[in-house]
C-alpha positions in Angstrom: 6.9 -62.3 -32.8 9.8 -62.0 -35.2 11.0 -65.6 -34.7 8.4 -68.1 -36.0 9.7 -71.0 -33.9 6.8 -72.6 -32.0 6.7 -71.3 -28.4 4.0 -73.2 -26.5 4.5 -71.1 -23.3 4.0 -67.9 -25.3 0.7 -69.3 -26.8 -0.4 -70.4 -23.3 0.5 -67.1 -21.9 -1.3 -65.2 -24.6 -4.5 -67.2 -23.9 -4.3 -66.6 -20.2 -3.3 -63.0 -20.5 -6.3 -62.3 -22.7 -8.7 -64.2 -20.4 -7.5 -62.3 -17.3 -7.0 -58.8 -18.4 -9.0 -58.7 -21.6 -8.3 -59.5 -25.2 -8.8 -55.9 -26.3 -6.2 -54.6 -23.9 -3.7 -57.3 -24.8 -4.2 -57.0 -28.5 -3.7 -53.2 -28.3 -0.5 -53.6 -26.2 0.9 -56.1 -28.8 -0.2 -54.0 -31.8 1.4 -50.8 -30.3 4.7 -52.7 -29.6 7.6 -51.5 -31.7 11.1 -52.9 -32.2 12.1 -51.6 -28.8 9.1 -52.8 -26.7 8.3 -56.1 -28.5 10.9 -58.2 -26.6 9.3 -57.0 -23.3 5.8 -57.8 -24.5 7.0 -61.3 -25.5 8.8 -61.8 -22.2 5.7 -60.8 -20.2 3.4 -63.0 -22.2 5.7 -66.0 -22.2 7.3 -65.9 -18.8 4.8 -64.1 -16.5 1.6 -65.3 -18.1 2.6 -68.6 -19.7 5.2 -69.9 -17.2 3.9 -68.5 -13.9 0.2 -67.9 -14.4 0.0 -71.3 -16.3 1.3 -73.3 -13.4 -1.2 -75.5 -11.5 -0.1 -74.6 -8.0 -2.4 -71.7 -7.4 -5.8 -70.8 -8.9 -6.2 -67.6 -10.8 -8.3 -66.0 -8.1 -5.5 -66.5 -5.6 -2.9 -65.2 -8.1 -5.0 -62.1 -8.7 -5.3 -61.3 -5.0 -1.6 -61.8 -4.6 -0.9 -59.4 -7.5 -3.2 -56.8 -5.9 -1.1 -57.0 -2.8 2.3 -56.9 -4.5 1.3 -54.1 -7.0 0.0 -52.0 -4.2 3.2 -52.4 -2.2 5.2 -51.5 -5.3 2.9 -48.5 -6.1 2.2 -49.6 -9.6 -1.3 -48.0 -10.1 -1.8 -48.8 -13.8 -1.0 -52.5 -13.4 -3.0 -52.5 -10.1 -6.1 -51.4 -11.8 -5.7 -54.0 -14.5 -5.3 -56.7 -11.8 -8.3 -55.5 -9.8 -10.4 -56.0 -12.9 -8.7 -59.3 -13.5 -9.4 -60.4 -10.0 -13.1 -59.9 -10.5 -12.8 -61.8 -13.8 -11.1 -64.6 -12.0 -13.9 -65.0 -9.5 -12.7 -62.8 -6.6 -15.4 -60.8 -4.9 -15.3 -57.2 -4.0 -15.3 -58.3 -0.4 -12.2 -60.5 -0.9 -10.5 -57.5 -2.6 -11.5 -55.4 0.4 -10.0 -57.9 2.8 -6.8 -58.0 0.7 -6.6 -54.2 1.0 -7.0 -54.4 4.8 -4.1 -56.9 4.9 -2.1 -54.5 2.7 -2.8 -51.8 5.3 -1.3 -53.8 8.1 1.8 -54.9 6.2 2.4 -52.1 3.8 0.9 -49.1 5.6 -2.3 -47.2 5.7 -1.4 -44.8 2.8 -0.9 -47.7 0.5 -4.3 -49.2 1.6 -6.0 -45.9 1.1 -4.5 -45.5 -2.5 -5.4 -49.1 -3.3 -8.9 -48.5 -2.1 -9.3 -45.4 -4.2 -8.0 -47.2 -7.3 -10.2 -50.3 -6.7 -13.2 -48.0 -6.4 -12.3 -46.4 -9.8 -12.4 -49.9 -11.3 -15.7 -50.7 -9.6 -17.3 -47.5 -10.8 -16.1 -48.2 -14.4 -17.6 -51.7 -14.3 -20.8 -50.5 -12.7 -21.3 -47.7 -15.2 -20.8 -50.1 -18.1 -23.7 -52.4 -16.9 
């Protein structure tokens, strides 16, 4: 951050972001940010993770399942895979992710559900092969 003014929502967001999607990923994203992309990284960390994910109204598991649905509908495969992994970190089960995908199929279409299933399986295989 270029400005050294204390930003509690940024600090909260950084903590949550690292807990959900992994410190290594977040630190790499921030380290690779340049003058052009740093403001976006700061906005995502402060606004998305600090302000929204830091709210008490929904637990992280629920937020993760919602993100899976929204990112599927928006066809954002890179972010979707991050949030499938994050959903597991946040306590969602593979069965709950599967149920979310079935719901996606009804409301977003079968092709979206098929692609989301394929991407979730990639994440599951990566996790299973690491253990």
